[in-house]
Each structure stands twice: as structure tokens, then as C-alpha cells.
N, C-alpha and C positions, 0 to 999 in steps of 0.2 A: 447891559451885562453880557459879557461874551461867554460862549459855551466852550467848555473844555472838550477837546477832541483827541481821541486816541487813534493813532495810525495802526491799524490791525496788522500791517505787514511787519511791525516790530516784534510781534509775538509768533515767531516762526519755530520755536522749540516746543516739543511736547514733554511736559514734566509730570512726575507723580509725587504727591506729598505722602510721606509715610510717618506713622506714629508708632511708638513702642508699645507693645502689648504684653502684659505679664500673664502667663498661663501656668497652670499647675498640672503636672502629669499624674499618672496613677500611683506613683511612689511618693507624691507630695512635694516633689522638687519644683521649684519655681524656675521658669525659663522666660527669657525676654526675646521676643521676636518683633521685627518691623513688619507692620501690615500697611497695605495701601489704603489711603483715605480718599483721595480725590485726584483726578487727572485734570490738567489745565494746560493752556498754551501760554508761553512766556518768552521773554527775551533775556538771554543770559550773556552778560558782558563782563569780561575780566576788568578788574580795577586797574587803571593806568598807573604807571610808576609815580607820576606826580601826585595822584590821589592817595596812593599807598604811603608815600613819604609824608604827605601832609597829615595823614591820619595816624601816623606811627605812634604818637603819644597816647591816642585814645583807643584805636582799634587796629593794632598792627596785624591781627590775624585775618582780617577781611581780605578775601582774594577775588570775589566775584559779586556783582550786583545783578539781581534778578528783578525784572519788571513784569507785572502781570495785571490783569483786570482785578478789581477788588473782589476778594472772597472773605467772608467772615469765618472766624475760627482758626485762622492760621496763626500758630504760636512758635516761639523759639525752641520748644521741646520737640518739634518735628524735624524731619530732614527731607531733602529733595533728591529724587532719583532721576537722573537724566542719562538715558542709555545705560551704560555700565558705570557711570560716575555718580558719586554721592556728594551732597553739599549739606553741611550742618548750618542751620539758620542762626545767625548771631542776633539780628535785629529785624523787626517788622515795622515798616513805616507806612502809614496811611497818607499817601502823598496829598498835600494841601488839605487834609482832613475833609475830603469831599466824598469819600467812599466810592471812588471811581477807579483808582489805581493803587496798587501796592508796590513798594520797593523793599526788597529783601536784601540785607547785607549778609553774605554767606562766606563760609570757609570750605574749600574743597577738602574732602577727606581722602587721604592717600593710604 
């Protein structure tokens, strides 16, 4: 059996996962704010034109693929903050179902 190896140099970007939090002020109004959940290192890659057109019928809004070490609790209702840019998570894929690496299909929020 071969071991699955991850090249740590591929995870050169520092990202922050954010989750929406509903709070209530003193007047009873509900406000929704994004709060930081966890920081991680990842590789952020734009989806190539070939991949984009091949997936047009299924996921035409996917603009980036994010690879990172496996973290439990990452869900599509979160978003990724990378510097001043934000990405909404479309899909979370546990690569090869080995709990070693996650692939996130994301859409950049403009």
C-alpha cells in the first residue's frame, strides 16, 4: 500500500474560514455578522477555461478551487477570506475519502 503524500509547498496561502453569526442588539433587532472560525494554509487555484466550460452545465459559477489539509466542520454555509478577497464555498470534497485533504469549489464574491 502506498502512502498518500502532500507537498506542503502547495499550501502557500493563509486563509480564514468565516461563519455567519446572528446577534441581537438592545432594541431586539437581529443582525448578521461574519465571524472568524479558523485560520489555515491552503492553495488557491483559478479554474482553467477548459474546466470551466466542461462544468458549465453543472457548476457554471465555480471560479476557484481551494486545496487544504483535512479539517472537520467545513461546510458550504461558510466563506473564505483571503486578504481582501472573499470566496463563497459551493462544494466541500473529502479527496479520496481519506480525511487527508479537502478540495473546495468556490465562487469569488465581487
